[in-house]
Structures are given as structure tokens and as C-alpha cells.
C-alpha positions, -999 to +999 in steps of 0.1 A: -739-050-385-720-036-416-683-028-413-674+007-424-637+013-432-617+043-444-605+035-479-572+053-487-579+050-524-612+070-522-604+090-490-639+082-477-655+058-452-671+030-471-693+000-462-672-031-468-685-056-494-663-084-509-660-094-545-673-129-537-707-134-553-719-151-521-706-122-500-687-145-477-651-149-489-626-120-483-593-119-502-568-100-480-532-092-488-508-076-463-474-062-470-451-081-446-415-077-434-383-075-453-362-101-435-329-084-432-331-078-394-354-084-365-388-067-369-393-037-346-425-026-328-433-001-356-434-030-381-456-050-357-481-023-352-490-024-389-490-062-389-512-065-358-537-039-370-541-061-401-545-091-379-573-073-359-590-063-391-589-099-403-602-111-369-630-085-370-641-098-404-642-133-391-661-121-360-687-106-384-690-140-402-667-136-432-643-163-443-609-146-448-581-159-470-552-138-457-518-137-474-487-118-460-455-117-480-420-121-465-397-101-488-363-117-493-350-099-524-353-066-543-363-042-515-338-013-517-327+010-489-342+041-504-379+035-502-389+070-513-373+064-547-397+047-570-368+028-586-357+016-552-324+035-548-295+026-527-287-011-522-307-042-517-316-046-480-305-082-480-270-072-493-269-044-467-276-070-440-249-092-454-223-064-452-235-054-417-232-089-404-198-096-420-185-064-403-200-076-370-184-110-374-150-094-379-154-073-348-169-101-327-202-083-323-226-107-340-260-105-322-266-133-297-283-162-313-272-153-349-255-185-362-252-182-400-229-173-428-230-135-429-219-135-465-249-155-477-281-134-482-301-166-486-291-178-452-297-143-437-332-142-452-340-177-439-327-168-404-346-136-400-377-150-416-378-178-390-372-152-363-401-130-376-424-160-378-417-170-342-422-134-330-454-131-349-467-164-336-460-153-300-480-121-308-510-141-320-510-133-357-534-157-373-519-158-407-486-171-392-504-198-373-523-209-404-491-209-424-479-239-403-502-261-424-505-237-454-470-222-460-481-204-492-499-179-470-464-165-463-449-163-498-414-152-505-405-133-538-376-157-546-403-184-551-421-164-577-394-151-600-408-169-631-442-154-625-426-119-622-408-123-655-441-133-671-458-102-658-430-079-670-432-096-704-469-090-705-465-053-696-438-048-723-459-066-749-490-044-741-470-012-742-470-004-705-433-011-700-401-006-720-364-012-719-344+019-711-310+027-727-294+014-695-310-020-700-334-016-671-371-025-677-393+005-666-430+008-662-444+037-683-466+057-660-479+078-689-497+046-701-518+045-669-538+077-663-548+067-628-512+067-615-510+089-584-546+084-574-538+064-542-511+088-529-527+120-542-496+128-563-503+143-597-485+130-627-471+165-632-456+165-598-442+131-603-426+141-636-409+170-619-397+147-591-419+163-564-439+132-555-408+112-544-371+112-549-360+106-585-324+096-592-311+123-615-287+098-632-316+076-644-339+104-657-320+106-690-327+069-697-364+071-690-394+084-709-407+101-678-388+107-645-417+090-626-413+057-645-402+030-621-381-002-623-396-036-630-364-056-637-327-046-634-300-065-652-271-067-627-248-098-628-230-085-598-261-087-576-257-116-551-293-128-556-299-129-594-318-148-621-317-151-658-344-132-678-350-119-713-335-086-703-303-101-688-293-116-655-306-095-626-334-091-601-370-079-599-382-045-586-397-046-551-431-033-562-435-061-587-433-088-561-466-081-543-485-077-575-475-112-587-480-129-553-513-114-546-526-124-581-512-159-578-526-166-543-558-146-541-568-136-577-582-169-590-616-162-605-612-124-602-586-117-628-561-108-601-584-085-582-585-087-544-607-072-517-583-057-491-547-046-491-529-034-460-496-019-450-480+010-432-486+045-444-450+046-457-461+020-483-486+042-499-460+058-522-443+046-541-449+009-533-486+006-533-491+032-561-468+011-583-485-022-574-518-008-586-504+004-619-487-030-626-516-051-616-543-032-634-523-029-666-511-065-666-546-080-657-567-054-676-590-049-646-607-018-632-591-023-598-564-042-580-575-040-544-609-024-538-601-013-502-567+000-490-560-001-452-530+018-440-516+021-404-500+054-394-465+056-378-455+045-343-434+070-323-415+061-292-415+086-263-429+112-288-401+108-314-389+085-340-373+053-328-336+057-323-309+032-314-287+060-302-313+072-278-322+037-266-357+040-280-355+014-307-373-018-296-378-052-312-403-076-298-374-095-283-361-065-266-394-060-248-395-097-238-361-093-222-375-063-202-401-085-187-431-076-209-455-103-219-466-109-255-502-102-245-493-067-231-471-059-262-500-069-285-525-048-266-502-018-264-497-019-302-533-022-312-551+000-286-546+033-306-567+038-337-548+027-367-552+060-385-537+080-357-500+081-349-493+060-318-468+069-291-452+038-276-439+042-240-427+017-214-453+032-190-480+026-216-468-010-218-470-014-180-506+000-182-514-025-209-500-053-187-523-042-159-552-042-183-544-077-194-541-089-158-575-074-150-592-091-179-574-124-172-586-123-135-621-117-147-619-146-172-606-169-145-634-159-121-660-164-148-646-198-157-647-209-120-682-196-115-697-203-150-726-224-136-735-200-108-766-180-111-760-144-121-779-116-103-793-092-129-784-088-165-749-099-176-725-070-180-704-086-207-734-099-226-749-064-225-716-050-238-714-071-269-735-049-292-715-017-282-683-036-287-693-046-322-705-011-330-671+003-321-653-022-343-677-016-373-670+021-370-637+021-389-621-005-365-623+017-334-604-007-312-599+019-285-636+023-282-641-015-281-615-018-254-633+009-234-665-011-237-649-043-225-630-027-196-662-010-183-681-043-184-652-062-167-654-037-139-689-051-131-676-087-126-675-094-088-640-111-090-635-108-052-669-123-043-686-156-047-706-164-078-739-175-062-770-154-066-804-154-081-812-144-117-824-155-151-790-166-163-756-179-153-721-164-156-714-188-184-731-163-208-707-136-197-677-160-201-688-167-236-692-130-243-657-122-230-642-150-251-661-137-282-646-102-277-612-117-273-616-134-306-609-099-321-584-086-295-564-118-293-551-110-258-564-135-233-553-166-252-517-152-252-520-145-215-530-181-208-502-194-229-477-172-211-490-185-177-487-221-188-452-216-202-440-194-174-408-205-156-420-185-125-425-206-095-458-191-083-459-213-052-425-200-042-435-164-048-466-169-026-444-184+002-422-154+000-452-130+002-466-149+032-432-146+049-431-109+041-466-104+055-456-123+086-425-101+090-447-070+087-471-083+113-442-088+136-430-052+127-397-067+114-395-040+086-359-049+077-369-085+069-400-074+050-379-051+029-353-077+023-379-102+009-395-074-012-361-065-027-352-102-033-385-106-053-378-074-072-344-088-083-362-118-097-384-095-118-414-097-094-431-066-081-455-068-052-484-044-043-503-041-010-539-030-010-569-035+013-578-069-003-543-083+002-509-085-015-506-092-052-476-096-075-468-090-112-438-092-135-417-061-137-413-043-171-379-026-169 
């Protein structure tokens, strides 16, 4: 079944077809985190959607080479400015942590020299990798044996200098009167095609903020920085244009070409990121890459995830609605529930994250996990009638191939799981066994990546399930004896331990509390 994706570049749904002559290998680049702090749930929504796309491609039989950068230099605080206005985010982190150290408010677990951006980058990169691993991101797991799949700009400075030199030599870049090397957007007529900005709008500053102080030193206001001489910058390197640092946009062009562009003149199949990356970041990547490599395209398909809101508004630390993955773990959420909550809304729709939604996702995970456990226990039993999950596979695949409609795929799976007799025995008469449905469920989870995380969490859990069951049995005995005070005491004691219990006609069940 062909995969159809919305391509930001063409603003149409297109059938996906890779550059590979054999039609098998997919070259996929994802804009990853800037490691100046812990990644928040908005960051992870974009990363996890890219992971689901990668898993879908593999589900459909493609071989995916997936690269995701970890930015450790050159990303400035003013993203809307094509030159990267403000200050380097790594230097901002250094200043923030130094102030925190003076006031004794360094975050728990942060043990580093707050004046050393290199140490900061390493610390937060490791933290991101661990968080991403717990959320089941395949590129991070693969990077354990293939570290180059998570490249860092500081490892590719020489290649960046080479690309800038090539652009200058070919007339696509120049040195401004301030000594900064700028890309000349007038030399690339397609500039603005991805974002929809016209060159006239960009020249007048309407397509993004343009620093008025730099306009006088540029040929065009929309020209953007490739290399900035700045000996005072903490992270700096020698170059033909002076000691300084690279522009943020340059980094991805170089790393994508180096790690994915062999045999294609630097061209790749897929490029993903959040919608805030479209302009100026991805627009600039296209211009640099195409002009440096002399190719008709950089990435043939552009995949962008829309914003994540929290309780209907932007995330806010002041309002207590700014969440990192670690914040949610401390509230009792499981990685599987967090993953499901972040992928269940279509990637091209704004997503509204709520704690209630996270609780609903946890219940969904628990329901699927219960069905999986039942199927595993009854795999060899005869199945009466057609298999509900086997029958759902085609519709599941159809949803995914329709512009990665994960919500539709989840609906198909949940409907099928509802037909699994998890509270009955597995014996019966039929033409097949429940093992076929077990295989179908696990095949679906290859894409969603939820059940494996749920099993890992169960195996690593420090919850004493036997002790919880003893407490539940004692509470039920107290209720049978109409000793309501004792029953309430046991319930409240479990709740203090982060365990909520629920009574229904089939008995008493328990779950972790998300606070």
C-alpha cells in the first residue's frame, strides 16, 4: 500500500518514493534538540512524530537510515531572525546555570561546571538521549552502536568551513563590511518557496525579523549569516574569515550531506522538524544545500509537526504548565502513556496536552497491555470465528498510509482489542488460533511503539505488586465485614503510595496515579 504524505514544500499530498534506484533505502534527517536544557513535551511531540514516520516506513518494507542532530553551538535565542539574533543558547544556558549556582538553586542532578558550555552541552545531550531512549525513539537506540546517527555540529566545523568557502567561491555568499559571511538570497531564486515568503516580503523584513543594525552591511535585508567572526564567543574556531562560529542553519546542511548524501550529491528523501523550523531554518538549509551541491533539491519531502499547547495555551512555567518528560515521570506517568499522548493527535493539527488526556492514554495503554498478556497466554488456543486484530491490520495500514493518520490507526486498534475476551478462557473452535492476533497486535505496535515500553516499565517497576494485592484483599475483606473505616484507611494508604484502586463488577483493579 503506497504511503501518501503532505509535503510542506509543494503543499500537496504526494505518494512517497525514495531516491534509491531500488526503491528500498530511505534517507531521513530530523532536526533534533539544542541541548541547553531538558527537552520539553513540545519538543518531544515533533521528535516522536518523526519516529512514528520512520517506523511506518519500516512497517511498509523500507530500510531507513535516520539521522537526528544534537545542536551544541550556534543556535541563537531569536529564532525568527534569519541571522540568529540574540545570544547563543549554549552561552545563555551557561549564564543561567552560573546564576543558579550562586543562588543555590541548581536543578537537582545537575553536576557540572556552569561556566563551561562544552560540559553543559554534554550533560543535557546525555539527558536528552536517556529521555528519548525511554520514549522508544529508534534513532537513539541505534546510536548506541552507531553514534554518528546523532551528530553534533562541533564535530563538523571543518566541513562547515568548506561549504562556506564553496558558496563564496560560487558567488552565493559574500563577506559583509562587518566581517560576517552572508548568504546572498538573490543568487537563489527559489528562496522562500518552502515558507511561502516572497523575496520582496523578505527584503522588506516582513517574512521574519531583520536586525536593522545589520541591514546596512548586507546586499539584501534577507541575506543570512553563515559564519560570524567573534573572538569573544566561548565556543569558537579559526576560519578564513576570522575566529568565530557557524550559523545555525549551516549545521544541518553539512551533517545531512555528510551522513546521508553519499551517491546523491547531498540530496536526501525526508526532512522533518517542528513547524517553527520552516522559516528561517529550513528555508536557509535548502538555499545553502542546493547552491553548494548544485542539485535540484535538498530534501524531496518536508514533514512538519504543528505546535503543542498545554491546557489550551502556550506552555508556561509561571502557570505551572511547562512539562519536561522528567516532570511527567515524577507525577507518576509512564513512558508508554506519555508517548501515546504525544503521538495520538494528527501531526498537522495543533495538539492540546492535558493531564486528563495523559490519564486517558494510560488507561488505553493498560487496556492494550491486558489484551497482549491474554493473547500471549492463550496463543495456542483455538479462536472462534475470524481474528479481530488480524482483520484490523488492513484498515490500520490504510490509516497510516493516509498522511500518517495515527489517530485513525489507534481507533482501529482499540476497536479490535475490544473484541478480545480478556476476562474469559481462550478455548473454542475455529480455523485459527489466537497466536495470529497476537502477531497482528505486535505488528501494529511496531509503529506505535507503546507495548514494548509498557513491558519495560513493568519489568523495571519498583512497585511490589504482591503487596498491593495483599492490601486489596485486606480491603475487600474489610468491606465484606462492613468495616468501612478500615477499607477507607487501606485505600488512602495505597493512594499515598501512588496507587489508585477501582471497583467494578469483575473485581478490584489498581493503577498508578498521575498527579
